[in-house]
N, C-alpha and C positions, 0 to 999 in steps of 0.2 A: 504494500500500500504506500509506504514512504517513497519508494522508487517512482511510483506513478505520480505522486504529488510533485516531486522534484522535477520530473520530466515535463509536467504541465507548466510549472513555473518557468523552467528554462525556455520552453517553446514560446510562451507569452513574451518573455523578455526579448528573445531573438526577433519575434514578429514586430514588436514595437520599435526596436532599433533599426530594422530594415526599412520601415515606412513604405512598404509597397501597397499601393491601392490599385484595384483593378476589377474588371468584370468582363462581361461578354454581351454583345448586342446580337448574337446569334445570326449574323449575316443580314441584319435589317438594312434596308436601303432608305434613301431620302428622296421624296418626289422631286420633280423638276423645279428649279428655282425656289427652293424651300429651305428653311432653317428648322432643325429639330434639336432637342435637348435630351441628354441621358444622365442617369445617376452614375457616379464614379465608383460605385460599389456593387458587386454582384451582377446578376442578370437583370437587364433593364429594358423596358419597352420605351421607344422614342416617344417624345411628347412635344406638342406645340408650346406648352407652358413650362418655362424654366423653373418656376417656383415649385412645381410638382416633382422635379428631379434633383433639386439642390439638397446637399447635406450640410449640416452645421458642424464644424470641427470642434472637438472638445479640448484640443491642445494646439500649441504652436508647432509648426513644422515647415520644412523647405522641401519643395519638389523640383526636380530638374530634368527628368526624362519622361517623355510621353511616347509610347509605342502602341501600335495597333496592327492587327492582321486585316488586310483588305482582301475581300473575296470578289473575284470577277474583275471586270474592267470598268473604269470610269469612262463615260461617253466622251467622244473625241472633241466636243465643242467647248468644254470648260472644266474647271477644277472642282474638287471636293475638299473642303477645309475642315479640320478637326482641331478644336481649340479648348483649352482648359479655361474655365471662367472663375473669377473671384469676385464675390459680392455683386454679381450681375454685370461685370465688365470683362471683356476679353483680356487675357494675359498674353505674354510673348511665348508661352509654352504651347506651341501649335505646330501643325504641319499640314501640307496639302498633298492631295493625291493627284498626280499628273495623269492626264488622259492617255498618255502613250505607254504608261506602265500598267501592270495588272497582276492580281493574285500574288501579292507580296506583303512583306511586313515592312513598315516604315516607322521612323521615329524622329523626334526633335529634342533638342537639349537647350534649356534656358532656365536658370534657377529662379524660382518664385517663392517668396516667403509668405506664409499664412500665419495668422494669429488665431488664438482660441476665439470661437464665435464667428469666424469668417464662414461665408456660404460658398460652396464649391459645386460646380457642375461641369458637364462636357457639352460643348456646342458643336453641331455638325451642320455645315452649310453646303448645299449643292447649288453651284452656279450654272449647271448644265440645263439644257432644255429637255433633257431626258432623265429618267430615274438613275440614281447614283449607283456606284459600286457598293457592295455590302461591307459592313464593318463587323468583324468577329470579335475575338478576344482583344482586350486592351489592358495596358498597365501604365501607372504613373508612379514614378519612384523619386 
């Protein structure tokens, strides 16, 4: 029993130190010329309403890497943008999916500092006149 308790405590400490946040959008796409929002934890359904997808941080932290699995191809007429949001504003922690690429993992690096009480969400903007490529698993570290 004591070994199990120690393992659980170690696991929690390691998880907190790593500060990896992530989820999966299960290949969801964004309609033409539309912006959608996702929760940065767990499996999330895209929403038109950011306040339904924000989480409130319970402690301060810094995040600097955003990675996502893109499924399929972005239509050739324009880009798909994936952006971490802080208190309803875009941050520099973002990347775009180039229409010439497809079925790949992409990432961006730019350190953003968050305070306890900040609201965080993921914004996905499709500037194409067609349905976007899908977004699968993603992580923010």
